[in-house]
gemmi code that builds the backbone of each chain (N, CA, C; Angstrom):
import gemmi

chains = {
    "A": [
        ("MET", (61.859, -12.409, -160.120), (60.534, -12.970, -160.379), (60.080, -13.907, -159.262)),
        ("GLU", (61.013, -14.810, -158.857), (60.663, -15.733, -157.776), (60.327, -14.986, -156.498)),
        ("ALA", (61.119, -13.939, -156.233), (60.897, -13.173, -155.003), (59.512, -12.526, -155.032)),
        ("VAL", (59.120, -12.031, -156.200), (57.809, -11.388, -156.315), (56.699, -12.412, -156.097)),
        ("LEU", (56.820, -13.559, -156.737), (55.776, -14.576, -156.602), (55.690, -15.093, -155.174)),
        ("ARG", (56.850, -15.272, -154.563), (56.835, -15.736, -153.176), (56.169, -14.677, -152.298)),
        ("ALA", (56.498, -13.434, -152.572), (55.948, -12.348, -151.757), (54.426, -12.300, -151.839)),
        ("ILE", (53.892, -12.487, -153.022), (52.437, -12.347, -153.149), (51.692, -13.649, -152.907)),
        ("SER", (52.430, -14.722, -152.597), (51.749, -15.988, -152.349), (51.022, -15.965, -151.006)),
        ("ASP", (51.339, -15.015, -150.156), (50.750, -14.951, -148.826), (49.584, -13.959, -148.811)),
        ("PRO", (48.407, -14.420, -148.351), (47.228, -13.528, -148.377), (47.428, -12.254, -147.562)),
        ("ARG", (48.164, -12.358, -146.460), (48.377, -11.160, -145.637), (49.233, -10.136, -146.380)),
        ("ARG", (50.206, -10.655, -147.085), (51.063, -9.728, -147.843), (50.278, -9.083, -148.981)),
        ("ARG", (49.387, -9.852, -149.573), (48.558, -9.229, -150.620), (47.680, -8.136, -150.016)),
        ("GLU", (47.204, -8.405, -148.807), (46.365, -7.413, -148.128), (47.182, -6.145, -147.836)),
        ("ILE", (48.426, -6.326, -147.443), (49.291, -5.160, -147.186), (49.446, -4.339, -148.470)),
        ("ILE", (49.661, -5.016, -149.571), (49.797, -4.294, -150.846), (48.543, -3.470, -151.118)),
        ("ARG", (47.385, -4.092, -150.886), (46.133, -3.372, -151.143), (46.012, -2.134, -150.249)),
        ("LEU", (46.457, -2.283, -148.997), (46.340, -1.167, -148.051), (47.126, 0.053, -148.517)),
        ("VAL", (48.277, -0.189, -149.104), (49.141, 0.940, -149.455), (49.141, 1.194, -150.961)),
        ("ARG", (48.089, 0.738, -151.579), (47.998, 0.897, -153.026), (47.862, 2.365, -153.423)),
        ("ARG", (47.049, 3.080, -152.660), (46.808, 4.469, -153.061), (47.225, 5.489, -152.019)),
        ("ARG", (47.829, 5.013, -150.954), (48.289, 5.960, -149.933), (49.480, 5.351, -149.204)),
        ("GLU", (50.253, 6.250, -148.609), (51.388, 5.797, -147.810), (50.921, 5.486, -146.395)),
        ("LEU", (51.438, 4.429, -145.821), (51.161, 4.133, -144.423), (52.458, 3.741, -143.743)),
        ("SER", (52.513, 4.010, -142.426), (53.677, 3.573, -141.665), (53.503, 2.106, -141.285)),
        ("ALA", (54.613, 1.496, -140.853), (54.545, 0.090, -140.432), (53.527, -0.076, -139.307)),
        ("GLY", (53.497, 0.888, -138.397), (52.559, 0.807, -137.274), (51.116, 0.858, -137.741)),
        ("GLU", (50.858, 1.746, -138.697), (49.493, 1.854, -139.221), (49.071, 0.583, -139.949)),
        ("ILE", (50.028, -0.002, -140.630), (49.723, -1.261, -141.322), (49.443, -2.352, -140.291)),
        ("ALA", (50.318, -2.443, -139.285), (50.180, -3.493, -138.266), (48.857, -3.377, -137.518)),
        ("ALA", (48.394, -2.146, -137.351), (47.157, -1.923, -136.601), (45.948, -2.568, -137.274)),
        ("ARG", (46.083, -2.850, -138.561), (44.947, -3.447, -139.294), (44.916, -4.967, -139.190)),
        ("PHE", (45.933, -5.524, -138.575), (46.003, -6.980, -138.523), (45.988, -7.463, -137.078)),
        ("GLU", (45.570, -8.709, -136.924), (45.519, -9.290, -135.590), (46.876, -9.854, -135.172)),
        ("VAL", (47.738, -10.051, -136.165), (49.021, -10.685, -135.828), (49.998, -9.663, -135.254)),
        ("SER", (51.110, -10.181, -134.726), (52.050, -9.325, -134.010), (52.746, -8.342, -134.953)),
        ("ARG", (53.194, -7.278, -134.388), (53.927, -6.254, -135.122), (55.187, -6.810, -135.793)),
        ("PRO", (55.996, -7.640, -135.064), (57.180, -8.215, -135.733), (56.801, -9.055, -136.951)),
        ("ALA", (55.697, -9.768, -136.845), (55.277, -10.582, -137.996), (54.974, -9.682, -139.185)),
        ("ILE", (54.306, -8.568, -138.934), (53.991, -7.631, -140.021), (55.278, -7.007, -140.579)),
        ("SER", (56.207, -6.689, -139.668), (57.492, -6.124, -140.123), (58.181, -7.078, -141.074)),
        ("GLN", (58.082, -8.359, -140.747), (58.736, -9.346, -141.606), (58.059, -9.395, -142.979)),
        ("HIS", (56.731, -9.335, -142.964), (56.007, -9.307, -144.248), (56.424, -8.080, -145.064)),
        ("ILE", (56.540, -6.958, -144.398), (56.923, -5.724, -145.097), (58.323, -5.871, -145.707)),
        ("THR", (59.215, -6.471, -144.929), (60.577, -6.667, -145.439), (60.567, -7.529, -146.697)),
        ("ILE", (59.786, -8.602, -146.663), (59.718, -9.500, -147.830), (59.172, -8.755, -149.035)),
        ("LEU", (58.138, -7.953, -148.802), (57.539, -7.191, -149.906), (58.515, -6.146, -150.449)),
        ("ARG", (59.234, -5.522, -149.541), (60.176, -4.480, -149.942), (61.326, -5.097, -150.748)),
        ("GLU", (61.815, -6.243, -150.270), (62.926, -6.888, -150.978), (62.507, -7.389, -152.359)),
        ("ALA", (61.219, -7.686, -152.484), (60.720, -8.120, -153.801), (60.437, -6.919, -154.702)),
        ("GLY", (60.599, -5.719, -154.143), (60.364, -4.517, -154.934), (58.901, -4.117, -155.009)),
        ("LEU", (58.061, -4.745, -154.177), (56.622, -4.469, -154.242), (56.204, -3.282, -153.381)),
        ("LEU", (57.092, -2.876, -152.483), (56.823, -1.691, -151.661), (58.020, -0.762, -151.742)),
        ("THR", (57.752, 0.533, -151.722), (58.838, 1.489, -151.548), (58.791, 2.001, -150.118)),
        ("GLU", (59.950, 2.337, -149.612), (60.035, 2.848, -148.245), (60.553, 4.278, -148.292)),
        ("ARG", (59.901, 5.132, -147.510), (60.352, 6.516, -147.431), (60.460, 6.872, -145.955)),
        ("ARG", (61.559, 7.544, -145.616), (61.700, 7.934, -144.205), (61.199, 9.346, -144.006)),
        ("ASP", (60.441, 9.498, -142.935), (59.934, 10.816, -142.574), (60.187, 10.955, -141.079)),
        ("GLY", (61.359, 11.571, -140.731), (61.763, 11.600, -139.333), (62.022, 10.187, -138.860)),
        ("ASN", (61.350, 9.803, -137.781), (61.533, 8.457, -137.247), (60.651, 7.431, -137.937)),
        ("ARG", (59.704, 7.941, -138.721), (58.737, 7.016, -139.298), (59.230, 6.499, -140.647)),
        ("ARG", (58.841, 5.287, -140.935), (59.087, 4.733, -142.261), (57.729, 4.520, -142.907)),
        ("LEU", (57.609, 5.112, -144.074), (56.319, 5.050, -144.765), (56.420, 4.148, -145.990)),
        ("TYR", (55.359, 3.416, -146.204), (55.370, 2.431, -147.293), (54.260, 2.709, -148.296)),
        ("ARG", (54.592, 2.418, -149.526), (53.630, 2.570, -150.604), (53.833, 1.428, -151.607)),
        ("ALA", (52.747, 1.001, -152.245), (52.849, -0.092, -153.220), (53.607, 0.362, -154.461)),
        ("ARG", (54.281, -0.572, -155.068), (55.046, -0.280, -156.270), (54.612, -1.271, -157.360)),
        ("PRO", (53.537, -0.926, -158.045), (52.953, -1.888, -158.984), (53.865, -2.277, -160.139)),
        ("GLU", (54.841, -1.425, -160.467), (55.744, -1.778, -161.575), (56.385, -3.142, -161.361)),
        ("ALA", (56.582, -3.500, -160.072), (57.264, -4.767, -159.791), (56.484, -5.960, -160.329)),
        ("LEU", (55.194, -5.745, -160.550), (54.376, -6.852, -161.023), (54.383, -6.999, -162.543)),
        ("ALA", (54.988, -6.049, -163.212), (54.956, -6.093, -164.680), (55.509, -7.406, -165.207)),
        ("GLY", (56.611, -7.842, -164.606), (57.201, -9.089, -165.046), (56.304, -10.282, -164.782)),
        ("VAL", (55.577, -10.202, -163.685), (54.703, -11.310, -163.333), (53.539, -11.407, -164.314)),
        ("ARG", (53.089, -10.247, -164.766), (52.009, -10.253, -165.736), (52.411, -11.062, -166.973)),
        ("SER", (53.610, -10.832, -167.427), (54.029, -11.567, -168.611), (54.166, -13.051, -168.280)),
        ("PHE", (54.491, -13.317, -167.033), (54.599, -14.714, -166.617), (53.238, -15.405, -166.695)),
        ("VAL", (52.202, -14.673, -166.287), (50.835, -15.208, -166.373), (50.518, -15.567, -167.822)),
        ("ASP", (50.810, -14.648, -168.716), (50.546, -14.900, -170.125), (51.340, -16.100, -170.625)),
        ("GLU", (52.551, -16.208, -170.105), (53.403, -17.297, -170.581), (52.836, -18.667, -170.288)),
        ("PHE", (52.039, -18.741, -169.224), (51.421, -20.037, -168.917), (50.662, -20.544, -170.142)),
        ("TRP", (49.792, -19.696, -170.675), (49.001, -20.128, -171.835), (49.836, -20.144, -173.108)),
        ("MET", (50.730, -19.181, -173.251), (51.575, -19.166, -174.451), (52.339, -20.495, -174.560)),
        ("ASP", (52.993, -20.870, -173.476), (53.797, -22.096, -173.485), (52.933, -23.322, -173.734)),
        ("HIS", (51.814, -23.377, -172.997), (51.004, -24.588, -173.104), (50.360, -24.708, -174.478)),
        ("LEU", (49.918, -23.589, -175.026), (49.299, -23.660, -176.351), (50.331, -24.006, -177.422)),
        ("ASP", (51.556, -23.544, -177.234), (52.614, -23.943, -178.177), (52.800, -25.452, -178.158)),
        ("ARG", (52.717, -26.001, -176.951), (52.909, -27.449, -176.838), (51.730, -28.207, -177.437)),
        ("LEU", (50.539, -27.628, -177.285), (49.363, -28.246, -177.896), (49.539, -28.308, -179.412)),
        ("LYS", (49.956, -27.181, -179.983), (50.173, -27.112, -181.429), (51.172, -28.181, -181.871)),
        ("GLU", (52.265, -28.256, -181.160), (53.306, -29.220, -181.482), (52.776, -30.654, -181.437)),
        ("ALA", (52.049, -30.959, -180.373), (51.542, -32.323, -180.185), (50.544, -32.686, -181.281)),
        ("ALA", (49.637, -31.747, -181.593), (48.620, -32.036, -182.610), (49.267, -32.210, -183.984)),
        ("GLU", (50.249, -31.367, -184.279), (50.914, -31.465, -185.581), (51.719, -32.754, -185.671)),
        ("GLN", (52.369, -33.102, -184.569), (53.155, -34.335, -184.531), (52.252, -35.539, -184.784)),
        ("GLU", (51.088, -35.513, -184.152), (50.160, -36.642, -184.295), (49.793, -36.851, -185.760)),
        ("GLU", (49.522, -35.777, -186.477), (49.107, -35.936, -187.870), (50.291, -36.282, -188.767)),
        ("THR", (51.477, -35.788, -188.415), (52.675, -36.168, -189.165), (52.902, -37.670, -189.015)),
        ("ASP", (52.777, -38.155, -187.783), (52.970, -39.588, -187.528), (51.930, -40.414, -188.275)),
        ("ALA", (50.704, -39.904, -188.307), (49.630, -40.660, -188.951), (49.875, -40.793, -190.448)),
        ("ARG", (50.515, -39.747, -191.019), (50.761, -39.761, -192.470), (51.917, -40.678, -192.839)),
        ("ASN", (52.881, -40.820, -191.904), (54.085, -41.585, -192.220), (53.936, -43.068, -191.874)),
    ],
    "B": [
        ("MET", (51.641, -1.196, -171.836), (50.485, -1.181, -170.925), (50.983, -1.151, -169.480)),
        ("PRO", (50.569, -0.210, -168.683), (51.046, -0.169, -167.308), (50.563, -1.376, -166.511)),
        ("ALA", (51.357, -1.767, -165.542), (51.043, -2.979, -164.789), (49.743, -2.859, -164.004)),
        ("THR", (49.332, -1.646, -163.727), (48.140, -1.471, -162.907), (46.860, -1.550, -163.727)),
        ("GLU", (47.002, -1.497, -165.029), (45.810, -1.481, -165.864), (45.102, -2.836, -165.829)),
        ("ALA", (43.795, -2.770, -165.697), (43.042, -4.017, -165.657), (43.016, -4.653, -167.032)),
        ("ARG", (43.138, -5.941, -167.062), (42.942, -6.623, -168.324), (42.224, -7.918, -168.010)),
        ("THR", (41.083, -8.093, -168.609), (40.223, -9.171, -168.142), (40.314, -10.432, -168.979)),
        ("THR", (41.002, -10.373, -170.099), (41.060, -11.577, -170.915), (42.472, -11.829, -171.431)),
        ("PHE", (42.723, -13.094, -171.672), (43.915, -13.475, -172.417), (43.419, -14.062, -173.733)),
        ("THR", (43.915, -13.555, -174.844), (43.487, -14.108, -176.132), (44.710, -14.476, -176.952)),
        ("ARG", (44.527, -15.521, -177.735), (45.603, -15.894, -178.636), (45.030, -16.652, -179.820)),
        ("GLU", (45.610, -16.410, -180.975), (45.222, -17.146, -182.172), (46.417, -17.962, -182.640)),
        ("LEU", (46.164, -19.237, -182.927), (47.240, -20.118, -183.392), (46.838, -20.779, -184.696)),
        ("HIS", (47.810, -20.951, -185.556), (47.598, -21.720, -186.778), (48.240, -23.080, -186.563)),
        ("ILE", (47.442, -24.137, -186.668), (47.946, -25.480, -186.378), (47.780, -26.368, -187.597)),
        ("ASN", (48.857, -27.010, -187.981), (48.818, -27.905, -189.136), (48.276, -29.267, -188.733)),
        ("ALA", (47.010, -29.266, -188.389), (46.316, -30.503, -188.024), (44.826, -30.221, -188.192)),
        ("SER", (44.055, -31.273, -188.333), (42.616, -31.077, -188.552), (41.945, -30.586, -187.269)),
        ("ARG", (40.762, -30.014, -187.432), (40.006, -29.571, -186.257), (39.709, -30.744, -185.322)),
        ("GLU", (39.391, -31.897, -185.912), (39.060, -33.076, -185.100), (40.240, -33.433, -184.186)),
        ("THR", (41.431, -33.416, -184.779), (42.624, -33.738, -183.983), (42.828, -32.701, -182.883)),
        ("VAL", (42.776, -31.439, -183.256), (43.019, -30.383, -182.266), (41.970, -30.457, -181.158)),
        ("PHE", (40.731, -30.667, -181.559), (39.649, -30.714, -180.567), (39.918, -31.778, -179.505)),
        ("SER", (40.423, -32.927, -179.962), (40.607, -34.037, -179.021), (41.625, -33.707, -177.929)),
        ("TYR", (42.471, -32.710, -178.176), (43.459, -32.329, -177.159), (42.837, -31.590, -175.976)),
        ("PHE", (41.566, -31.247, -176.114), (40.864, -30.610, -174.995), (39.933, -31.573, -174.266)),
        ("THR", (39.753, -32.763, -174.832), (38.756, -33.665, -174.248), (39.315, -35.039, -173.884)),
        ("ASP", (40.460, -35.386, -174.456), (41.034, -36.709, -174.230), (42.193, -36.582, -173.228)),
        ("PRO", (42.072, -37.217, -172.062), (43.107, -37.057, -171.018), (44.511, -37.400, -171.498)),
        ("ALA", (44.638, -38.492, -172.248), (45.981, -38.903, -172.692), (46.588, -37.849, -173.612)),
        ("LYS", (45.727, -37.222, -174.425), (46.247, -36.190, -175.321), (46.521, -34.895, -174.573)),
        ("MET", (45.657, -34.567, -173.634), (45.920, -33.341, -172.868), (47.245, -33.453, -172.121)),
        ("ALA", (47.569, -34.662, -171.675), (48.825, -34.855, -170.943), (50.034, -34.473, -171.790)),
        ("ARG", (49.837, -34.440, -173.100), (50.973, -34.075, -173.957), (51.204, -32.570, -173.990)),
        ("TRP", (50.244, -31.805, -173.482), (50.490, -30.354, -173.489), (50.213, -29.649, -172.158)),
        ("MET", (49.455, -30.330, -171.281), (49.145, -29.656, -170.011), (48.778, -30.677, -168.950)),
        ("GLY", (49.487, -30.608, -167.816), (49.105, -31.395, -166.648), (49.579, -32.831, -166.676)),
        ("ILE", (49.463, -33.481, -165.502), (49.938, -34.860, -165.383), (48.802, -35.825, -165.063)),
        ("GLU", (47.702, -35.308, -164.526), (46.568, -36.180, -164.233), (45.292, -35.434, -164.589)),
        ("HIS", (44.364, -36.129, -165.234), (43.202, -35.439, -165.793), (41.914, -36.159, -165.484)),
        ("ARG", (40.907, -35.379, -165.218), (39.557, -35.923, -165.175), (38.720, -35.048, -166.091)),
        ("LEU", (38.395, -35.586, -167.249), (37.684, -34.799, -168.251), (36.405, -35.525, -168.628)),
        ("ASP", (35.305, -34.863, -168.428), (34.019, -35.429, -168.799), (33.378, -34.434, -169.770)),
        ("PRO", (33.748, -34.544, -171.051), (33.400, -33.482, -172.002), (31.940, -33.482, -172.447)),
        ("VAL", (31.069, -33.225, -171.496), (29.661, -32.951, -171.777), (29.310, -31.708, -170.968)),
        ("PRO", (28.297, -30.954, -171.386), (27.946, -29.755, -170.608), (27.690, -30.121, -169.147)),
        ("GLY", (28.368, -29.436, -168.244), (28.247, -29.724, -166.819), (29.245, -30.761, -166.330)),
        ("GLY", (29.957, -31.395, -167.252), (30.913, -32.435, -166.877), (32.188, -31.874, -166.280)),
        ("ALA", (32.901, -32.712, -165.563), (34.096, -32.265, -164.832), (35.252, -31.908, -165.766)),
        ("PHE", (35.968, -30.880, -165.362), (37.222, -30.500, -166.011), (38.222, -30.314, -164.882)),
        ("ARG", (39.155, -31.263, -164.754), (40.097, -31.167, -163.646), (41.471, -31.596, -164.132)),
        ("VAL", (42.444, -30.722, -163.955), (43.793, -30.995, -164.440), (44.790, -30.745, -163.311)),
        ("ASP", (45.429, -31.822, -162.899), (46.485, -31.702, -161.904), (47.767, -31.350, -162.667)),
        ("MET", (48.278, -30.132, -162.416), (49.390, -29.643, -163.225), (50.714, -30.298, -162.880)),
        ("ASN", (50.927, -30.537, -161.584), (52.276, -30.954, -161.161), (52.256, -31.730, -159.852)),
        ("GLY", (51.107, -32.260, -159.486), (51.015, -32.989, -158.221), (50.644, -32.089, -157.063)),
        ("ARG", (50.528, -30.805, -157.333), (50.238, -29.872, -156.240), (49.196, -28.844, -156.658)),
        ("ASN", (49.302, -28.343, -157.862), (48.408, -27.299, -158.333), (47.385, -27.905, -159.289)),
        ("VAL", (46.120, -27.727, -158.930), (45.058, -28.380, -159.690), (44.108, -27.334, -160.256)),
        ("ALA", (44.003, -27.319, -161.576), (43.020, -26.454, -162.226), (41.700, -27.207, -162.294)),
        ("ALA", (40.604, -26.509, -162.015), (39.315, -27.193, -161.998), (38.198, -26.287, -162.462)),
        ("GLY", (37.231, -26.908, -163.115), (36.041, -26.208, -163.578), (35.076, -27.225, -164.141)),
        ("ARG", (34.228, -26.769, -165.037), (33.273, -27.678, -165.680), (33.200, -27.364, -167.162)),
        ("PHE", (32.941, -28.386, -167.937), (32.649, -28.128, -169.334), (31.312, -27.412, -169.425)),
        ("VAL", (31.252, -26.422, -170.292), (30.023, -25.657, -170.458), (29.386, -25.975, -171.805)),
        ("GLU", (30.205, -25.895, -172.854), (29.709, -26.222, -174.188), (30.730, -27.112, -174.873)),
        ("VAL", (30.250, -28.147, -175.504), (31.131, -29.093, -176.179), (30.542, -29.359, -177.557)),
        ("GLU", (31.121, -28.742, -178.561), (30.606, -28.860, -179.926), (31.727, -29.291, -180.863)),
        ("PRO", (32.043, -30.587, -180.856), (33.128, -31.038, -181.726), (32.758, -30.884, -183.199)),
        ("PRO", (33.689, -30.482, -184.044), (35.077, -30.111, -183.714), (35.269, -28.603, -183.703)),
        ("ALA", (34.209, -27.847, -183.426), (34.263, -26.401, -183.653), (34.523, -25.569, -182.397)),
        ("ARG", (34.035, -26.063, -181.269), (34.045, -25.158, -180.130), (33.971, -25.937, -178.823)),
        ("VAL", (34.748, -25.479, -177.859), (34.634, -26.034, -176.516), (34.798, -24.898, -175.514)),
        ("VAL", (33.931, -24.891, -174.520), (33.976, -23.864, -173.483), (34.005, -24.579, -172.137)),
        ("PHE", (34.923, -24.149, -171.283), (34.937, -24.711, -169.933), (35.277, -23.625, -168.927)),
        ("THR", (34.823, -23.818, -167.705), (35.191, -22.863, -166.659), (36.524, -23.302, -166.066)),
        ("TRP", (37.129, -22.377, -165.351), (38.518, -22.579, -164.945), (38.785, -21.862, -163.626)),
        ("GLY", (39.611, -22.477, -162.820), (40.080, -21.849, -161.585), (41.063, -22.812, -160.943)),
        ("TRP", (41.461, -22.485, -159.733), (42.440, -23.348, -159.059), (41.884, -23.830, -157.734)),
        ("GLU", (42.009, -25.134, -157.493), (41.591, -25.672, -156.206), (42.435, -25.027, -155.118)),
        ("ALA", (41.802, -24.724, -154.001), (42.472, -24.114, -152.850), (42.936, -22.685, -153.125)),
        ("SER", (42.431, -22.068, -154.167), (42.788, -20.670, -154.418), (41.618, -19.761, -154.062)),
        ("GLU", (41.900, -18.811, -153.202), (40.863, -17.836, -152.853), (40.699, -16.825, -153.967)),
        ("GLU", (41.802, -16.533, -154.633), (41.791, -15.468, -155.624), (41.099, -15.913, -156.902)),
        ("MET", (41.307, -17.153, -157.272), (40.707, -17.657, -158.501), (40.218, -19.084, -158.276)),
        ("PRO", (39.111, -19.235, -157.541), (38.625, -20.571, -157.198), (38.099, -21.310, -158.434)),
        ("PRO", (37.932, -22.629, -158.309), (37.450, -23.416, -159.441), (36.201, -22.809, -160.062)),
        ("GLY", (36.187, -22.744, -161.360), (35.008, -22.262, -162.066), (34.862, -20.754, -162.093)),
        ("SER", (35.847, -20.010, -161.593), (35.673, -18.559, -161.479), (36.007, -17.798, -162.759)),
        ("SER", (36.498, -18.476, -163.763), (36.754, -17.812, -165.037), (36.394, -18.785, -166.154)),
        ("THR", (36.412, -18.307, -167.359), (35.926, -19.122, -168.477), (36.930, -19.147, -169.622)),
        ("VAL", (37.135, -20.332, -170.158), (37.995, -20.496, -171.330), (37.119, -20.905, -172.511)),
        ("GLU", (37.293, -20.210, -173.614), (36.569, -20.574, -174.825), (37.578, -20.856, -175.930)),
        ("VAL", (37.393, -21.979, -176.596), (38.279, -22.372, -177.690), (37.420, -22.534, -178.939)),
        ("ARG", (37.767, -21.798, -179.977), (37.041, -21.928, -181.254), (38.005, -22.448, -182.315)),
        ("LEU", (37.562, -23.427, -183.069), (38.405, -24.031, -184.093), (37.765, -23.804, -185.459)),
        ("THR", (38.523, -23.188, -186.348), (38.037, -22.907, -187.697), (38.942, -23.614, -188.689)),
        ("ALA", (38.334, -24.301, -189.652), (39.134, -25.004, -190.650), (39.780, -24.008, -191.602)),
        ("ASP", (41.059, -24.302, -191.954), (41.779, -23.491, -192.925), (42.463, -24.489, -193.857)),
        ("GLY", (41.733, -24.964, -194.854), (42.237, -26.076, -195.662), (42.345, -27.301, -194.762)),
        ("ASP", (43.528, -27.922, -194.751), (43.743, -29.082, -193.886), (44.174, -28.661, -192.483)),
        ("ALA", (44.373, -27.368, -192.330), (44.863, -26.879, -191.036), (43.712, -26.296, -190.211)),
        ("THR", (44.066, -25.797, -189.043), (43.066, -25.276, -188.110), (43.544, -23.953, -187.538)),
        ("ILE", (42.606, -23.024, -187.454), (42.904, -21.802, -186.721), (42.240, -21.924, -185.360)),
        ("LEU", (43.065, -21.829, -184.341), (42.563, -21.950, -182.974), (42.483, -20.549, -182.351)),
        ("ASP", (41.282, -20.180, -181.952), (41.113, -18.918, -181.218), (40.897, -19.260, -179.765)),
        ("PHE", (41.792, -18.774, -178.940), (41.757, -19.106, -177.518), (41.459, -17.841, -176.718)),
        ("VAL", (40.468, -17.915, -175.859), (40.128, -16.771, -175.010), (39.955, -17.261, -173.578)),
        ("HIS", (40.698, -16.681, -172.663), (40.477, -16.946, -171.238), (39.903, -15.680, -170.622)),
        ("ARG", (38.662, -15.814, -170.223), (37.894, -14.676, -169.754), (37.642, -14.816, -168.263)),
        ("ASP", (37.830, -13.761, -167.544), (37.492, -13.818, -166.112), (36.020, -13.507, -165.938)),
        ("LEU", (35.471, -14.026, -164.883), (34.036, -13.826, -164.663), (33.713, -12.507, -163.996)),
        ("THR", (34.747, -11.782, -163.599), (34.476, -10.572, -162.834), (35.000, -9.333, -163.550)),
        ("PRO", (34.658, -9.169, -164.819), (35.181, -7.995, -165.525), (34.652, -6.685, -164.951)),
        ("GLU", (33.412, -6.722, -164.433), (32.885, -5.452, -163.908), (33.716, -5.002, -162.717)),
        ("GLN", (34.097, -5.979, -161.927), (34.931, -5.645, -160.768), (36.289, -5.095, -161.228)),
        ("ALA", (36.822, -5.742, -162.233), (38.130, -5.306, -162.725), (38.047, -3.922, -163.360)),
        ("ALA", (36.925, -3.645, -163.965), (36.786, -2.389, -164.677), (36.560, -1.210, -163.736)),
        ("ARG", (36.093, -1.523, -162.549), (35.844, -0.440, -161.600), (37.126, 0.354, -161.345)),
        ("HIS", (36.980, 1.617, -161.193), (38.153, 2.471, -161.045), (39.053, 1.976, -159.911)),
        ("GLY", (40.306, 1.828, -160.258), (41.269, 1.478, -159.220), (41.304, 0.007, -158.865)),
        ("GLU", (40.453, -0.776, -159.514), (40.422, -2.187, -159.160), (41.433, -3.002, -159.959)),
        ("GLY", (42.136, -2.334, -160.850), (43.069, -3.068, -161.695), (44.066, -3.890, -160.902)),
        ("TRP", (44.509, -3.306, -159.862), (45.514, -3.985, -159.050), (44.948, -5.264, -158.437)),
        ("ASP", (43.767, -5.161, -157.851), (43.139, -6.343, -157.256), (42.939, -7.418, -158.302)),
        ("HIS", (42.485, -6.950, -159.436), (42.235, -7.911, -160.504), (43.521, -8.601, -160.908)),
        ("PHE", (44.556, -7.799, -160.968), (45.826, -8.355, -161.384), (46.333, -9.359, -160.363)),
        ("LEU", (46.159, -9.032, -159.098), (46.561, -9.975, -158.065), (45.795, -11.277, -158.221)),
        ("ALA", (44.525, -11.179, -158.571), (43.718, -12.379, -158.749), (44.270, -13.231, -159.882)),
        ("ARG", (44.690, -12.544, -160.935), (45.228, -13.277, -162.081), (46.503, -14.038, -161.730)),
        ("LEU", (47.166, -13.567, -160.713), (48.400, -14.228, -160.335), (48.160, -15.644, -159.870)),
        ("GLY", (46.922, -15.933, -159.479), (46.584, -17.305, -159.143), (46.943, -18.227, -160.282)),
        ("VAL", (46.769, -17.750, -161.486), (47.094, -18.556, -162.665), (48.577, -18.841, -162.697)),
        ("ALA", (49.350, -17.794, -162.543), (50.798, -17.969, -162.624), (51.291, -18.841, -161.490)),
        ("ALA", (50.810, -18.535, -160.301), (51.340, -19.212, -159.130), (50.980, -20.682, -159.135)),
        ("ALA", (49.958, -21.041, -159.857), (49.559, -22.439, -159.865), (50.059, -23.167, -161.099)),
        ("GLY", (50.303, -22.438, -162.160), (50.550, -23.120, -163.426), (51.993, -23.251, -163.836)),
        ("GLY", (52.891, -22.992, -162.938), (54.302, -23.020, -163.304), (54.783, -24.408, -163.645)),
        ("ASP", (54.357, -24.875, -164.759), (54.685, -26.224, -165.179), (54.921, -26.176, -166.666)),
        ("PRO", (55.934, -26.696, -167.254), (56.934, -27.510, -166.572), (58.194, -26.708, -166.316)),
        ("GLY", (59.275, -27.424, -165.983), (60.585, -26.790, -165.943), (60.953, -26.241, -164.590)),
        ("PRO", (62.145, -25.659, -164.535), (62.675, -25.190, -163.265), (62.045, -23.878, -162.850)),
        ("ASP", (60.920, -23.963, -162.211), (60.279, -22.744, -161.733), (59.922, -22.930, -160.263)),
        ("PRO", (59.617, -21.847, -159.575), (59.476, -21.920, -158.119), (58.308, -22.780, -157.644)),
        ("TYR", (57.336, -23.072, -158.526), (56.136, -23.772, -158.039), (56.351, -25.249, -157.890)),
        ("ARG", (57.424, -25.721, -158.478), (57.708, -27.148, -158.373), (58.210, -27.500, -156.992)),
        ("GLY", (58.748, -26.528, -156.313), (59.325, -26.790, -155.003), (58.256, -26.796, -153.924)),
        ("PRO", (58.676, -26.775, -152.680), (57.696, -26.732, -151.592), (56.913, -25.433, -151.648)),
        ("PRO", (55.702, -25.420, -151.109), (54.891, -24.204, -151.161), (55.653, -23.027, -150.590)),
        ("PRO", (55.616, -21.898, -151.269), (56.342, -20.721, -150.797), (55.610, -20.058, -149.642)),
        ("ARG", (55.913, -20.430, -148.454), (55.271, -19.831, -147.293), (56.317, -19.252, -146.397)),
    ],
}
model = gemmi.Model(1)
for chain_id, residues in chains.items():
    chain = gemmi.Chain(chain_id)
    for i, (resn, *xyz) in enumerate(residues, 1):
        res = gemmi.Residue()
        res.name, res.seqid = resn, gemmi.SeqId(i, " ")
        for name, pos in zip(("N", "CA", "C"), xyz):
            atom = gemmi.Atom()
            atom.name, atom.element = name, gemmi.Element(name[0])
            atom.pos, atom.b_iso = gemmi.Position(*pos), 0.0
            res.add_atom(atom)
        chain.add_residue(res)
    model.add_chain(chain)
structure = gemmi.Structure()
structure.add_model(model)
structure.setup_entities()
């Protein structure tokens, strides 16, 4: 989970995910869309791949990447948990307040 | 539900053993909000008034109060300071409180302002990434990655 969140915390990495959302691209093709250096993009790809957000497929000498949205499933529940947890605490606090007031 | 599917709202219903007046105050009184969300608050609960919650000294949720109808309903906009994906005021939270004897039923809805964008074919992923702004900013409390230095 941490690896996924760290991976998507960077706007460039999010952009890479969007690029390969519906098609496979090679590292070179991805790098060509950015102003930053190729090694920098390679590093972003590695981080995304290690977080499970990209799949890599070899085709001869080329490595092709595609987004792997399943990796975000856990994060989705994490988003929900923000409100689930906080609302549980709200309930607890409000109930506690009235219990204290009665006693 | 597949992870790629767009979902534009978070909804939850809670039954709370407290009066509507008490529950309502947890959305408008900084000291009470601190008991369930955030560490520093600027709340001006009038339409157009500030809604700002510093979650952990680093991640700040911000918006404005839109409707304030004690003890039945409060609506405020929501987003994260310094977030491109979900900037302050870019989504809306609506809280409805209904009396159930001495207790309260709380209906909570967090609605994004860009459902049309999310609904567009294939936009689910983008929308979902935008929602991550919530997670990435709200990891409070406890041992989670957001408490540490910014993940860069």
